[in-house]
N, C-alpha and C positions, 0 to 999 in steps of 0.2 A: 559833459550834457550830450545827448544824441537827439537830433531833431529829425524826424523822417515823415514830412508831410505826404498825405496820400487822401486822393479822393477816393471814397469807396463806393461811390457810382459808376466809377469808370476802372473797375479792376475785376477780375474774376473773384466768383465768390465762395471758391473751394477754401476748406478749412486750411490747408497747408498755405494757400496762396493769401491768405486774409491778414494784411498788413495794416498798422494802424500809425496815426502820429505818436510819437514817444518824447516825452520828456523827461529827463533824468536828474534828479537833485543832489546836490553835496551836501554839506552842513550849513549853509547860510540861507536865510529865507528870501525875501521877495527885492531885497538890496542887489542892483546890478542885473533885475531878471528883464531887461529890456526886451533881448531877444525873444526869449520865452514867452513874453507878452504879446510881442509882434507875430509869433507864431499862431497863437491861441487867436488872437482877433483875426488873423487870415481867415482860419478855419469857420470863425464865426461868420464874417461877411459873405461865405461862400453860402450858408445855410439861410442866411438873412435877406439874400436876395430874391425879389419876388418871381414866382411861377417857376423854382427850382425843385426839382427832385433829389437834391443832394442828401446825401449821407456820411455824417463825418465822425470819426471816433478818435478820441484822443486818449492816451493813457501816460498818467504822470506818474513817475515812482519818484520815491526818496526814502530818506529816513524820516522817522518822526520828528514834527517840529520844525519842519522845514519851509514850510508854506505851500506846501502842495494845493490843500482847500483852498487859502486864501487866494491862490494865483487863479486856480478854478472860477472863482466867485467873479473875478474881473469880466468875464464874460457874462455876467448877469447885468452888470452895469451896461455895457455895450448893447446887449439885445434890448432891454427895457428902453434905452435910449432913443430906439428905432418907433417908439409908440404904435407898435402894430399889435395885434391879438399873439402875443409871446407867451409861451409857456416855459419858465425856467423850474426845474423841481429838483430838489434834492434830498439825498438820503444816505444812510451809510449802515453798514453791515456791523454786528456786534459779535466780537470775540466770545459773549457769553451765550452766543447762538447761534454757533457755527454748526452748519448741517440744517438749519432751519429753511425749508424750501422756500425760495422767493422773498424771503423778509423784506430786504428794501426795496424790491420790484412792486411787492404789493403795497408799500407804503406810500411810493411815487404816485402810482395807479391811483390809490386812494384820494391822495391830496389833488391829481387831477379830477377825478369825480367831485370832489369837494368845492372846488372852484367853479365848475359847472352848474353846481346846483345853487352856489351864492349868487354866479352870473343870471342864472334864470330867477331866481328872486326878486334881482335887481331890474330884470328889464322891464320896458312899459311897452314892448309890443306883445301882442298875443301870441305872435307866431314861438314857441317856447324852443330854447335850445335843446332843454332836456329829450322833450318830443322828438326832434330831429335825430338826436343822438340814438334814442332810444328805437325809434324805427330802424335806422340803418342797422343796428347791434341786432334786433330780433330779426332783420332781413338775413342778415348772414348768419348766425347761432340759431336760427329759429327757439323751437322750445328751450333748449339749453345755454339760453342767456342767463337763466336764472342760476345755472350752476356758478356762472363766472360771478354773479354779484354775491353768492357766498361767502367769496373769498378777497374780493375788493371793496374796501369800506366806501361809503356813498353810493356806490354804483345800484343799489336797491332803490334809491331815491331818485333816481333818474329813470330807471325800468318802471313805469306807473301803471304797469298792467294788472295790479293788484296781488302779484305774488309775494307770499311771505319771505323774505330771501335775506333775513337779517344775518351778518357775517357772524361765525362762530366766536366765542370769545378766545381774546389772544392765547392766553393759556392752552387752548385746546386746539388751536389753527394748525400747530404743527402736525400733531395726531391725524387732523382732519385731512391734510394735505398727503402724509405719508400713507395713511390706509387708501384714500380714493384716486390718488394721483401718480404718486412717485413709484409705487410699487407695482402698478398696473402700466404696462405698456401702452393699451390703447388710450387709457383715458389720458396719459400724460402726453402722447402724441395730440390728441384733442385739446388740451389746456394750451401747450405751447401753439397751436395754431389759432386758439382763442384770443390769446395773447397778441399775436401779430393783426388779428382784424381790429382788436380793441385799440391797437396803437395807429393803426390805420385810418381808422375813424376819428381817434381824436386828434391826429396831427393835421388833418383834413379841417378841424375848426381852429388850432392852436398853431400858428406858423410863424418861425419852426417850433418845433418841440425840442427842448433841450434838456436833457437829464444829466445830471451829476450823482455818482455814485462813489461813495467814499467807503475805505477799508476794503478795497475789492480783496485784500489775503484772507480775508476772513468769510468770502462768499461761497455759498455752495454750488456744486455742479450745476445743478439747473438751472440757477441764476445766470451762470456764466454761459450756456448754453442758449438761453432766451437772449442775452444782451447782444451775442454774434447773430442770433436768426433777426433780431428787430434792425442791425446796421445793415445787413446784406439781403433785407426784404426787395426784391425788385417788384412786386407786386404795389407795395407802399410810394405812390407817387407824389409824396409829400416830403418836405425836408424835415430831416431828425439828425440831432447830435446826441452822442452820449460821451460823458467823460467821465473814466474811471480815475481814481486815485488810488494807490496800494504803497505799502511800505517795501521796499526792496531786500529790506533786511531780516523779514521775517516770512 
């Protein structure tokens, strides 16, 4: 096993210099993983500190069935125990959807929006968290905010300006993204920017924002690019942690 702890907020953000915490697994599960758990908890403690701008990324590699995801979920217990507005979100890439743009990313973002909608419906205050998020998104993205709502589930319920922005059917989403964003450099650049804006705003309401992405060996290139952009976004002043799990033999 090799562990290389590094605070991404304090390093050069060039691609060739981007290093992450790496945990490599052999053939056993969580048995005897005390050192690995301590390393993960140390990273979590940094992003859980109040008023921090820390960005952390952890890569966990190993064979299938060695407990990578289970180990990563240990962080959820620690984060929730802090009793703050923490968002721990998890998704995975699918081997049967290899090449589908942003599949796990959009699922995570959609779950985050669903939580916001739920919180808003349960809130007693007249001040709506949906209104606050919608105002900030519209301020940053202007009229094009509805384009983001077309691909992120539940975002349309947050953007309450009357725009008809139902997301495409799942079976058509890949085609929609390929035609409108992946094949167009200008639109793709805008989408990557919009994802960063979305993350900045959401991470200001949920601190820290922790994202677990499993089976990265099946991720598309665009997803890997946005992961790198999110953990190296110097304009985001809020704590963010991304945990990636992948099979080292595939």
